[in-house]
Structures are given as C-alpha cells and as structure tokens.
N, C-alpha and C positions, 0 to 999 in steps of 0.2 A: 384543551381550546385555546388558540391564541386571541389576541384583541381584534384581529379583523375577523375572525369566527363570530367574538361574542358581539361584535356592533352589527356583523351581519343577522345576527339574531336579533340582537335590539331593533333593527330595521325592519325586520320582516314581522316582527311583533308592533311595529308601530311606535318605537319608541327611541329614535333615531335621535330626538330632542334631549334624552334624557343623557345619552352618550354627550350630547354639545353641553348641557349642563354640568354636567362632572366635569368637563374637560374648563370652563369657565371658573369653576369652584377652584379648581387646580391651582389657575393663575391667580385667583384672589386670595389665595393662602400663600404666595408668594413664588409659586411653582412649583416643581416634579424637586427639583433640589433642595428647597425650604422642606418640604415634608419628609423628605430622605433624611433631613439633617435631625429632623426632630424626632424620628425613629431612633435612629441612632443614639442620641442623647438619653433616649427612654431605657437603653439597653437594648436594642435591636439591631444592633448593627450586623450580626452574623444574617438576620434575616434579609436585610437590604442587600448585604452583596450577593445574596443567592437571587434577588430580581435583577441583579444587574449581570450577575455572570453568564444567563443564557442556559444554565442546569437547572433543577428543580426547583422551581418558585416555593419557599417555605411559606405555611400561610402564619395568618394572623387572626387572631377573634373577634367579633365585632366588639369586644369588651376593650381589647386591646386597643384596636383603632380611636376607640371614645377615648381610653386613658392618653393615647400620645396627642391628639390632634383637639381633644377638648369638647365637651359636649357645646359648647356656644358656637363654634366653627361647623361641628355636624347640624345642627338644627338649623343654621342657616341652608345649609346644603337639603336637610329633608323639607324644608319650606319650598324653596325654590321647585321641589320635584314633587311636592304634595304628599309625601311620605310619613311616617314618623320615624322620631332619632333612631330607633333602634333598626329599623329597618335602613335607613342611610347607612348606619354602620356597619351592617351586614353587607349591602351592597361595595361599598368601600371596601372592606374586606376580602372581598372576592374578586372585584376589578382593580385596584389598584395594581396588586402584583404584576395583572398581566399588561397593564397600561406600564410602567415603567418597565418591563420584560421589552415591550415590543418598543419604547422608546428608548432604549438604550441597546444599540445595537454596538459590536466591539467594548462591551462593559463597562460604558459609561453615559451618562446623559449630556448632551452636547450643552454647550454653553453659548448662544448665538441669541441674535435681536427676533429671531421669529417665536413669537407666544406658541403656550400648547394649543391652543384652538386651532391654531393655523398648521401646526405640525401634525396634529393628528388627521384635519381634512387631506393634509397632504399624502399621509401615510393611506388615506383610503383612494383617492386618486389613482394613486399608483396601483395599489392593490384591484382594483377594478376597470381602470380604465384605458391601461398599458398592455 
C-alpha cells in the first residue's frame, strides 16, 4: 500500500489531521534528510537505501524507531496525536518508510525550499485533482 492509499485510508477514517501532524513533526525534526541521516548513523543505512530505492521497503520495529529518534522526540509526536509513545513509535515504524518512498522518486529526496507539509499536500492534490 502506497502513501496515497494510506492517506486516503486516514482521510476516510477521519484521520487526515494525523497525516498533517506527522508531516509537521518530521519538519520539526529537521526534515526527512535529517531523520534519514539519524537512521544511517545508527546503522540502518541498508534500510534507508531500501526506502529510497523504490524496491521492497525494509521494515523497522517501533523499538528501533525509538532508539534512532529518541523518546523525547517521539513523545512530542505522541502528545500532538493524543496517543502514547508506544503507539507513536508503531505509527512511525509503519508510515515513515512509505512517506520516504513516496517522496523520493528517482531514489533521492529532493533538496529544495518547499517544506514537507507542502510537498505532502501537493502529492495529494496531484493524486486526486488531476
């Protein structure tokens, strides 16, 4: 299931706001590139490569997400979403690879001035309104 299918599911379930919160949170962490670099530095370079390659996305566990990103950062997301840290870690472990995959056509995340939230909504617009 791709990012758009997931977002459509979220929207259908009345959870479009969660998608926005996650994208805003990623921006607050320094953006996708910064998070990918954290994963690489913690020994998950091969996993990151799978997310960027367009091939099968290797998975990460909620515990690995928490190890890489840290409890304080995930706690901030959990608070914004009104869920516990374990649930936020689970959400990120499931969704972050899909988000990276969707935002990295050609195998890399583009460096430009457009923030992740804007990119995410442009992707949605292009998917549903063209």
